[in-house]
C-alpha positions in Angstrom: -36.0 11.9 -0.3 -36.5 8.9 -2.4 -35.9 5.4 -1.0 -33.1 4.9 -3.5 -31.2 8.0 -2.3 -31.8 7.0 1.4 -30.4 3.4 0.6 -27.4 4.9 -1.1 -26.7 7.2 2.0 -27.0 4.3 4.3 -24.7 2.2 2.0 -22.2 5.0 2.3 -22.4 5.1 6.1 -21.8 1.4 6.2 -18.6 1.9 4.3 -17.1 4.4 6.8 -16.0 1.9 9.4 -14.4 -0.6 7.1 -12.7 2.2 5.2 -11.3 3.6 8.5 -10.0 0.1 9.2 -8.2 0.0 5.9 -6.8 3.5 6.2 -5.6 2.6 9.8 -3.6 -0.3 8.2 -2.3 1.2 4.9 -2.8 4.9 5.3 0.7 6.3 5.6 3.1 7.6 2.9 5.3 4.4 2.8 3.0 1.6 3.6 1.3 1.2 0.1 4.6 1.4 -1.7 6.0 -1.3 0.6 2.9 -3.5 0.0 3.2 -3.0 -3.7 6.9 -3.9 -3.7 6.3 -7.1 -1.9 3.5 -8.0 -4.2 5.9 -9.7 -6.6 5.8 -12.7 -4.0 9.5 -12.9 -3.6 11.2 -12.1 -0.2 12.9 -8.7 -0.1 15.5 -7.6 2.2 15.3 -4.4 4.2 18.1 -2.8 2.4 16.5 -3.5 -1.0 13.2 -1.9 0.2 15.2 1.1 1.5 17.0 1.5 -1.8 13.7 1.5 -3.8 11.9 3.9 -1.5 13.8 7.1 -2.3 13.3 9.5 0.5 12.3 7.1 3.4 14.3 7.4 6.6 15.4 4.3 8.3 13.2 5.2 11.4 10.0 5.5 9.1 10.8 2.4 7.1 11.3 0.4 10.2 8.1 1.9 11.8 6.0 1.1 8.8 7.3 -2.5 8.5 6.6 -3.1 12.1 3.0 -1.7 11.8 2.4 -3.8 8.7 3.7 -6.9 10.6 1.6 -6.0 13.6 -1.5 -5.9 11.2 -0.6 -9.3 9.7 0.0 -7.8 6.3 3.8 -8.5 6.2 5.7 -11.4 7.5 9.3 -10.7 8.7 11.9 -13.4 8.7 15.1 -13.1 10.5 18.0 -15.5 9.8 20.5 -16.1 12.5 23.6 -15.4 10.5 26.5 -12.8 10.7 25.7 -10.4 9.3 22.0 -10.7 10.2 19.7 -11.0 7.3 16.0 -10.1 7.4 13.5 -10.7 4.7 10.0 -9.5 4.2 7.1 -11.1 2.3 3.3 -10.5 2.2 1.0 -12.8 4.4 -2.0 -14.4 2.9 -4.0 -11.3 4.4 -1.4 -9.0 2.7 -1.9 -10.8 -0.5 -5.6 -10.3 -0.4 -5.4 -6.5 -0.5 -3.5 -6.7 -3.9 -6.7 -7.0 -6.1 -8.4 -3.9 -4.5 -5.1 -1.9 -4.9 -4.9 -2.9 -8.6 -8.5 -1.6 -9.0 -7.5 1.6 -7.3 -4.4 2.0 -9.5 -6.4 1.3 -12.6 -9.0 4.0 -11.5 -6.1 6.4 -10.8 -4.4 5.7 -14.2 -7.7 6.4 -15.9 -8.2 9.8 -14.1 -4.8 11.2 -13.6 -4.3 12.0 -17.2 -7.4 14.2 -17.0 -6.3 16.0 -14.0 -4.0 18.8 -15.1 -3.1 19.7 -11.5 -1.7 16.0 -10.9 2.0 16.2 -10.3 2.3 12.6 -8.9 3.7 11.0 -12.2 6.3 8.4 -12.6 8.6 8.6 -15.6 6.4 6.4 -17.7 3.2 8.4 -16.8 5.1 11.7 -17.5 5.8 10.6 -21.0 2.2 9.9 -21.6 1.1 13.4 -20.5 
């Protein structure tokens, strides 16, 4: 094999560990949508997140938010009021994942129209197909 091919293989191997780290943090059905929802920069209440994530159970939403908080992606602020109010925002670490997610979304948008088998379209994307 040529040196160029060997270098590419080595570079790919070097990506595995960091990619596993990222997947451990954001690799569930609900975590990326939560991060994207919080990317607006405004605090969002639990009930608003629940309302926008159709199909998520309270248990899965709470678990996803706790895991994102434990990974320092999401900040949880609880107000001592009655009724209790909890708001979520992205931490600086959480905000730093937005540019790579935008790149992935652009890549997906560019290729999903080519993929006839793709069924993961929102209403806007369905109108383009």
